[in-house]
Backbone and ligand atoms as CSV (ligand in chain L), in Angstrom:
chain,resi,resn,atom,element,x,y,z
A,1,MET,N,N,103.665,89.420,109.499
A,1,MET,CA,C,102.738,90.447,109.022
A,1,MET,C,C,101.917,90.953,110.216
A,2,THR,N,N,101.974,92.245,110.419
A,2,THR,CA,C,101.199,92.795,111.535
A,2,THR,C,C,99.774,93.115,111.079
A,3,GLN,N,N,98.877,93.153,112.069
A,3,GLN,CA,C,97.487,93.504,111.753
A,3,GLN,C,C,97.412,94.940,111.244
A,4,ASP,N,N,98.285,95.817,111.730
A,4,ASP,CA,C,98.303,97.200,111.243
A,4,ASP,C,C,98.598,97.250,109.743
A,5,THR,N,N,99.537,96.434,109.304
A,5,THR,CA,C,99.876,96.398,107.873
A,5,THR,C,C,98.693,95.862,107.066
A,6,ILE,N,N,98.100,94.787,107.559
A,6,ILE,CA,C,96.924,94.229,106.870
A,6,ILE,C,C,95.820,95.276,106.795
A,7,ASN,N,N,95.568,95.952,107.908
A,7,ASN,CA,C,94.512,96.972,107.928
A,7,ASN,C,C,94.801,98.103,106.946
A,8,GLU,N,N,96.078,98.453,106.802
A,8,GLU,CA,C,96.445,99.521,105.868
A,8,GLU,C,C,96.139,99.118,104.426
A,9,VAL,N,N,96.432,97.861,104.085
A,9,VAL,CA,C,96.135,97.360,102.737
A,9,VAL,C,C,94.621,97.344,102.508
A,10,LEU,N,N,93.875,96.870,103.505
A,10,LEU,CA,C,92.415,96.805,103.354
A,10,LEU,C,C,91.796,98.204,103.301
A,11,LYS,N,N,92.370,99.150,104.045
A,11,LYS,CA,C,91.864,100.526,104.004
A,11,LYS,C,C,92.079,101.144,102.618
A,12,PHE,N,N,93.243,100.868,102.050
A,12,PHE,CA,C,93.517,101.366,100.697
A,12,PHE,C,C,92.431,100.877,99.734
A,13,ARG,N,N,92.101,99.585,99.845
A,13,ARG,CA,C,91.045,99.010,98.997
A,13,ARG,C,C,89.692,99.649,99.290
A,14,ASP,N,N,89.352,99.730,100.567
A,14,ASP,CA,C,88.019,100.215,100.942
A,14,ASP,C,C,87.839,101.694,100.645
A,15,ASP,N,N,88.911,102.480,100.768
A,15,ASP,CA,C,88.815,103.915,100.453
A,15,ASP,C,C,88.441,104.132,98.990
A,16,ARG,N,N,88.716,103.148,98.150
A,16,ARG,CA,C,88.442,103.257,96.715
A,16,ARG,C,C,87.242,102.432,96.274
A,17,ASP,N,N,86.576,101.790,97.233
A,17,ASP,CA,C,85.414,100.935,96.955
A,17,ASP,C,C,85.753,99.848,95.932
A,18,TRP,N,N,86.906,99.239,96.119
A,18,TRP,CA,C,87.357,98.203,95.183
A,18,TRP,C,C,87.015,96.788,95.645
A,19,LYS,N,N,86.493,96.648,96.854
A,19,LYS,CA,C,86.194,95.293,97.341
A,19,LYS,C,C,85.223,94.578,96.392
A,20,GLN,N,N,84.341,95.355,95.793
A,20,GLN,CA,C,83.356,94.790,94.874
A,20,GLN,C,C,84.011,94.057,93.693
A,21,PHE,N,N,85.245,94.402,93.370
A,21,PHE,CA,C,85.948,93.762,92.248
A,21,PHE,C,C,86.831,92.603,92.691
A,22,HIS,N,N,87.018,92.466,93.990
A,22,HIS,CA,C,88.014,91.536,94.504
A,22,HIS,C,C,87.422,90.166,94.830
A,23,ASN,N,N,87.019,89.444,93.792
A,23,ASN,CA,C,86.567,88.060,93.993
A,23,ASN,C,C,87.790,87.143,93.985
A,24,PRO,N,N,87.655,85.951,94.575
A,24,PRO,CA,C,88.828,85.065,94.677
A,24,PRO,C,C,89.476,84.749,93.335
A,25,LYS,N,N,88.695,84.565,92.279
A,25,LYS,CA,C,89.290,84.253,90.970
A,25,LYS,C,C,90.187,85.385,90.477
A,26,ASP,N,N,89.680,86.602,90.505
A,26,ASP,CA,C,90.475,87.718,89.988
A,26,ASP,C,C,91.670,88.032,90.888
A,27,LEU,N,N,91.522,87.778,92.177
A,27,LEU,CA,C,92.664,87.979,93.072
A,27,LEU,C,C,93.730,86.916,92.831
A,28,ALA,N,N,93.311,85.677,92.589
A,28,ALA,CA,C,94.279,84.620,92.278
A,28,ALA,C,C,95.012,84.959,90.980
A,29,ILE,N,N,94.276,85.459,89.995
A,29,ILE,CA,C,94.906,85.887,88.738
A,29,ILE,C,C,95.906,87.014,89.015
A,30,SER,N,N,95.512,87.950,89.855
A,30,SER,CA,C,96.391,89.091,90.157
A,30,SER,C,C,97.659,88.655,90.877
A,31,ILE,N,N,97.541,87.695,91.803
A,31,ILE,CA,C,98.733,87.171,92.489
A,31,ILE,C,C,99.690,86.584,91.457
A,32,SER,N,N,99.141,85.816,90.529
A,32,SER,CA,C,99.977,85.173,89.513
A,32,SER,C,C,100.622,86.210,88.592
A,33,LEU,N,N,99.870,87.233,88.210
A,33,LEU,CA,C,100.418,88.280,87.340
A,33,LEU,C,C,101.532,89.051,88.045
A,34,GLU,N,N,101.331,89.362,89.309
A,34,GLU,CA,C,102.375,90.093,90.039
A,34,GLU,C,C,103.600,89.205,90.273
A,35,ALA,N,N,103.371,87.906,90.483
A,35,ALA,CA,C,104.504,86.979,90.613
A,35,ALA,C,C,105.280,86.930,89.300
A,36,ALA,N,N,104.561,87.022,88.189
A,36,ALA,CA,C,105.233,87.058,86.891
A,36,ALA,C,C,106.044,88.345,86.740
A,37,GLU,N,N,105.519,89.458,87.249
A,37,GLU,CA,C,106.283,90.714,87.205
A,37,GLU,C,C,107.544,90.608,88.052
A,38,LEU,N,N,107.461,89.904,89.160
A,38,LEU,CA,C,108.651,89.663,89.982
A,38,LEU,C,C,109.664,88.832,89.206
A,39,LEU,N,N,109.168,87.831,88.519
A,39,LEU,CA,C,110.052,86.990,87.703
A,39,LEU,C,C,110.667,87.785,86.553
A,40,GLU,N,N,109.897,88.725,86.012
A,40,GLU,CA,C,110.381,89.547,84.894
A,40,GLU,C,C,111.626,90.349,85.269
A,41,VAL,N,N,111.760,90.661,86.553
A,41,VAL,CA,C,112.941,91.402,87.014
A,41,VAL,C,C,114.220,90.663,86.628
A,42,PHE,N,N,114.133,89.333,86.579
A,42,PHE,CA,C,115.317,88.520,86.309
A,42,PHE,C,C,115.434,88.087,84.845
A,43,GLN,N,N,114.426,88.440,84.031
A,43,GLN,CA,C,114.447,88.013,82.629
A,43,GLN,C,C,115.674,88.578,81.911
A,44,TRP,N,N,116.325,87.736,81.153
A,44,TRP,CA,C,117.511,88.074,80.351
A,44,TRP,C,C,118.692,88.493,81.207
A,45,SER,N,N,118.624,88.195,82.463
A,45,SER,CA,C,119.725,88.556,83.344
A,45,SER,C,C,120.794,87.481,83.326
A,46,ALA,N,N,122.016,87.921,83.165
A,46,ALA,CA,C,123.113,86.957,83.178
A,46,ALA,C,C,123.467,86.565,84.600
A,47,GLU,N,N,123.063,87.384,85.543
A,47,GLU,CA,C,123.371,87.133,86.943
A,47,GLU,C,C,122.063,86.984,87.716
A,48,ASP,N,N,121.299,85.981,87.353
A,48,ASP,CA,C,119.956,85.876,87.913
A,48,ASP,C,C,119.902,85.382,89.351
A,49,VAL,N,N,121.038,85.115,89.946
A,49,VAL,CA,C,121.029,84.741,91.356
A,49,VAL,C,C,121.422,85.918,92.251
A,50,VAL,N,N,121.709,87.046,91.646
A,50,VAL,CA,C,122.103,88.231,92.400
A,50,VAL,C,C,120.964,89.249,92.359
A,51,CYS,N,N,120.674,89.866,93.478
A,51,CYS,CA,C,119.562,90.814,93.481
A,51,CYS,C,C,119.974,92.225,93.870
A,52,THR,N,N,121.252,92.439,94.123
A,52,THR,CA,C,121.661,93.745,94.629
A,52,THR,C,C,121.295,94.897,93.704
A,53,ASP,N,N,121.480,94.709,92.400
A,53,ASP,CA,C,121.187,95.809,91.476
A,53,ASP,C,C,119.711,95.861,91.074
A,54,LYS,N,N,118.924,94.922,91.567
A,54,LYS,CA,C,117.507,94.859,91.213
A,54,LYS,C,C,116.606,95.034,92.422
A,55,ILE,N,N,117.198,95.380,93.553
A,55,ILE,CA,C,116.448,95.308,94.805
A,55,ILE,C,C,115.242,96.242,94.830
A,56,ASP,N,N,115.319,97.412,94.198
A,56,ASP,CA,C,114.171,98.323,94.212
A,56,ASP,C,C,112.974,97.721,93.490
A,57,LYS,N,N,113.232,97.116,92.335
A,57,LYS,CA,C,112.139,96.508,91.569
A,57,LYS,C,C,111.617,95.253,92.276
A,58,ILE,N,N,112.531,94.487,92.888
A,58,ILE,CA,C,112.120,93.307,93.653
A,58,ILE,C,C,111.209,93.718,94.812
A,59,ARG,N,N,111.594,94.760,95.523
A,59,ARG,CA,C,110.763,95.264,96.638
A,59,ARG,C,C,109.356,95.589,96.164
A,60,GLU,N,N,109.287,96.293,95.039
A,60,GLU,CA,C,107.993,96.730,94.512
A,60,GLU,C,C,107.116,95.541,94.109
A,61,GLU,N,N,107.696,94.604,93.371
A,61,GLU,CA,C,106.889,93.482,92.875
A,61,GLU,C,C,106.557,92.481,93.978
A,62,LEU,N,N,107.497,92.272,94.890
A,62,LEU,CA,C,107.208,91.392,96.029
A,62,LEU,C,C,106.083,91.974,96.882
A,63,ALA,N,N,106.104,93.275,97.074
A,63,ALA,CA,C,105.032,93.937,97.822
A,63,ALA,C,C,103.698,93.785,97.096
A,64,ASP,N,N,103.701,93.867,95.776
A,64,ASP,CA,C,102.460,93.667,95.019
A,64,ASP,C,C,101.904,92.261,95.256
A,65,VAL,N,N,102.788,91.266,95.231
A,65,VAL,CA,C,102.346,89.881,95.467
A,65,VAL,C,C,101.729,89.753,96.861
A,66,VAL,N,N,102.438,90.295,97.857
A,66,VAL,CA,C,101.956,90.162,99.242
A,66,VAL,C,C,100.650,90.932,99.438
A,67,ASN,N,N,100.553,92.118,98.841
A,67,ASN,CA,C,99.302,92.887,98.955
A,67,ASN,C,C,98.125,92.091,98.407
A,68,TYR,N,N,98.314,91.472,97.251
A,68,TYR,CA,C,97.213,90.669,96.692
A,68,TYR,C,C,96.936,89.436,97.545
A,69,CYS,N,N,97.964,88.878,98.179
A,69,CYS,CA,C,97.746,87.746,99.093
A,69,CYS,C,C,96.890,88.181,100.286
A,70,ILE,N,N,97.158,89.379,100.793
A,70,ILE,CA,C,96.351,89.911,101.900
A,70,ILE,C,C,94.902,90.066,101.457
A,71,LEU,N,N,94.705,90.613,100.259
A,71,LEU,CA,C,93.346,90.815,99.748
A,71,LEU,C,C,92.652,89.481,99.500
A,72,MET,N,N,93.390,88.491,99.008
A,72,MET,CA,C,92.821,87.160,98.765
A,72,MET,C,C,92.409,86.504,100.085
A,73,ALA,N,N,93.260,86.602,101.076
A,73,ALA,CA,C,92.944,86.023,102.388
A,73,ALA,C,C,91.686,86.673,102.953
A,74,ASP,N,N,91.585,87.992,102.811
A,74,ASP,CA,C,90.410,88.690,103.311
A,74,ASP,C,C,89.153,88.255,102.558
A,75,ALA,N,N,89.255,88.135,101.239
A,75,ALA,CA,C,88.095,87.741,100.427
A,75,ALA,C,C,87.609,86.338,100.781
A,76,CYS,N,N,88.546,85.491,101.203
A,76,CYS,CA,C,88.205,84.093,101.521
A,76,CYS,C,C,88.011,83.863,103.017
A,77,GLY,N,N,88.129,84.918,103.812
A,77,GLY,CA,C,87.947,84.775,105.253
A,77,GLY,C,C,89.048,83.960,105.914
A,78,LEU,N,N,90.256,84.058,105.390
A,78,LEU,CA,C,91.382,83.284,105.919
A,78,LEU,C,C,92.316,84.173,106.726
A,79,ASP,N,N,92.883,83.600,107.776
A,79,ASP,CA,C,93.870,84.284,108.598
A,79,ASP,C,C,95.258,83.904,108.081
A,80,LEU,N,N,95.990,84.898,107.583
A,80,LEU,CA,C,97.287,84.607,106.959
A,80,LEU,C,C,98.268,83.948,107.922
A,81,ASP,N,N,98.355,84.445,109.149
A,81,ASP,CA,C,99.269,83.830,110.119
A,81,ASP,C,C,98.908,82.363,110.335
A,82,GLU,N,N,97.610,82.103,110.466
A,82,GLU,CA,C,97.150,80.733,110.710
A,82,GLU,C,C,97.477,79.814,109.538
A,83,ILE,N,N,97.176,80.246,108.318
A,83,ILE,CA,C,97.387,79.341,107.182
A,83,ILE,C,C,98.875,79.149,106.884
A,84,VAL,N,N,99.669,80.188,107.117
A,84,VAL,CA,C,101.116,80.035,106.888
A,84,VAL,C,C,101.709,79.088,107.932
A,85,ARG,N,N,101.289,79.241,109.186
A,85,ARG,CA,C,101.799,78.335,110.234
A,85,ARG,C,C,101.361,76.898,109.971
A,86,GLU,N,N,100.122,76.720,109.529
A,86,GLU,CA,C,99.651,75.364,109.203
A,86,GLU,C,C,100.501,74.758,108.086
A,87,LYS,N,N,100.836,75.593,107.100
A,87,LYS,CA,C,101.638,75.095,105.977
A,87,LYS,C,C,103.060,74.760,106.412
A,88,VAL,N,N,103.632,75.568,107.289
A,88,VAL,CA,C,104.971,75.258,107.807
A,88,VAL,C,C,104.936,73.933,108.560
A,89,LYS,N,N,103.864,73.704,109.329
A,89,LYS,CA,C,103.730,72.442,110.067
A,89,LYS,C,C,103.677,71.269,109.087
A,90,LEU,N,N,102.877,71.406,108.037
A,90,LEU,CA,C,102.799,70.345,107.024
A,90,LEU,C,C,104.139,70.136,106.330
A,91,ASN,N,N,104.812,71.255,106.023
A,91,ASN,CA,C,106.124,71.140,105.370
A,91,ASN,C,C,107.157,70.494,106.289
A,92,ASN,N,N,107.035,70.747,107.595
A,92,ASN,CA,C,107.926,70.086,108.551
A,92,ASN,C,C,107.720,68.566,108.510
A,93,GLU,N,N,106.464,68.146,108.314
A,93,GLU,CA,C,106.185,66.712,108.234
A,93,GLU,C,C,106.699,66.126,106.909
A,94,LYS,N,N,106.561,66.913,105.835
A,94,LYS,CA,C,107.021,66.442,104.522
A,94,LYS,C,C,108.541,66.465,104.415
A,95,TYR,N,N,109.127,67.449,105.053
A,95,TYR,CA,C,110.581,67.648,104.955
A,95,TYR,C,C,111.231,67.604,106.336
A,96,PRO,N,N,111.253,66.428,106.964
A,96,PRO,CA,C,111.893,66.359,108.287
A,96,PRO,C,C,113.371,66.719,108.171
A,97,VAL,N,N,113.871,67.443,109.156
A,97,VAL,CA,C,115.251,67.939,109.114
A,97,VAL,C,C,116.238,66.798,108.873
A,98,GLU,N,N,116.004,65.673,109.519
A,98,GLU,CA,C,116.968,64.569,109.398
A,98,GLU,C,C,117.058,64.028,107.971
A,99,LYS,N,N,116.024,64.251,107.156
A,99,LYS,CA,C,116.082,63.810,105.758
A,99,LYS,C,C,116.374,64.964,104.795
A,100,ALA,N,N,115.886,66.141,105.119
A,100,ALA,CA,C,115.917,67.246,104.155
A,100,ALA,C,C,117.101,68.196,104.324
A,101,PHE,N,N,117.814,68.091,105.438
A,101,PHE,CA,C,118.900,69.043,105.704
A,101,PHE,C,C,119.922,69.035,104.559
A,102,GLY,N,N,120.095,70.195,103.937
A,102,GLY,CA,C,121.082,70.332,102.869
A,102,GLY,C,C,120.680,69.708,101.549
A,103,SER,N,N,119.425,69.256,101.441
A,103,SER,CA,C,118.976,68.594,100.209
A,103,SER,C,C,117.983,69.482,99.473
A,104,LYS,N,N,118.042,69.456,98.147
A,104,LYS,CA,C,117.060,70.199,97.354
A,104,LYS,C,C,116.026,69.265,96.723
A,105,GLU,N,N,116.034,68.009,97.139
A,105,GLU,CA,C,115.097,67.030,96.595
A,105,GLU,C,C,113.672,67.323,97.037
A,106,LYS,N,N,112.709,66.973,96.164
A,106,LYS,CA,C,111.307,67.045,96.547
A,106,LYS,C,C,111.055,65.995,97.628
A,107,TYR,N,N,110.055,66.251,98.465
A,107,TYR,CA,C,109.819,65.362,99.610
A,107,TYR,C,C,109.606,63.906,99.199
A,108,THR,N,N,109.085,63.695,98.010
A,108,THR,CA,C,108.843,62.315,97.558
A,108,THR,C,C,110.152,61.590,97.217
A,109,GLU,N,N,111.213,62.365,97.052
A,109,GLU,CA,C,112.510,61.789,96.674
A,109,GLU,C,C,113.509,61.745,97.841
A,110,LEU,N,N,113.105,62.258,98.991
A,110,LEU,CA,C,114.039,62.283,100.121
A,110,LEU,C,C,114.319,60.875,100.620
A,111,LYS,N,N,115.555,60.659,100.984
A,111,LYS,CA,C,115.968,59.349,101.477
A,111,LYS,C,C,116.522,59.476,102.885
A,112,ASP,N,N,116.491,58.377,103.635
A,112,ASP,CA,C,117.113,58.363,104.953
A,112,ASP,C,C,118.600,58.588,104.811
A,113,LYS,N,N,119.179,59.341,105.736
A,113,LYS,CA,C,120.623,59.593,105.678
A,113,LYS,C,C,121.348,58.722,106.673
L,1,MG,MG,MG,103.590,94.918,89.954
């Protein structure tokens, strides 16, 4: 995520004076609602692992989720690059390659290979 993209999302909000409505609770609710809209794209789909015919709607809903994540990070004073990198580092510790490679098990269930 570039700072230009983040600034564009924040400008959209600020041009409309919407920051006053963007408290962490309502932004968290909005992230969840948009994630549900993303999930809705696959509802009743017989081919729910394929996205080729749904890509336009996926793009739209995924962008909604990310936009709200940007707004949430801003409301909480968090740096998205920093928190995502920290989480990847933690996930690397939870899911070491030598145990997790090719496995879909939760980290608590991973075994030595
Ligand atoms: Mg949406």
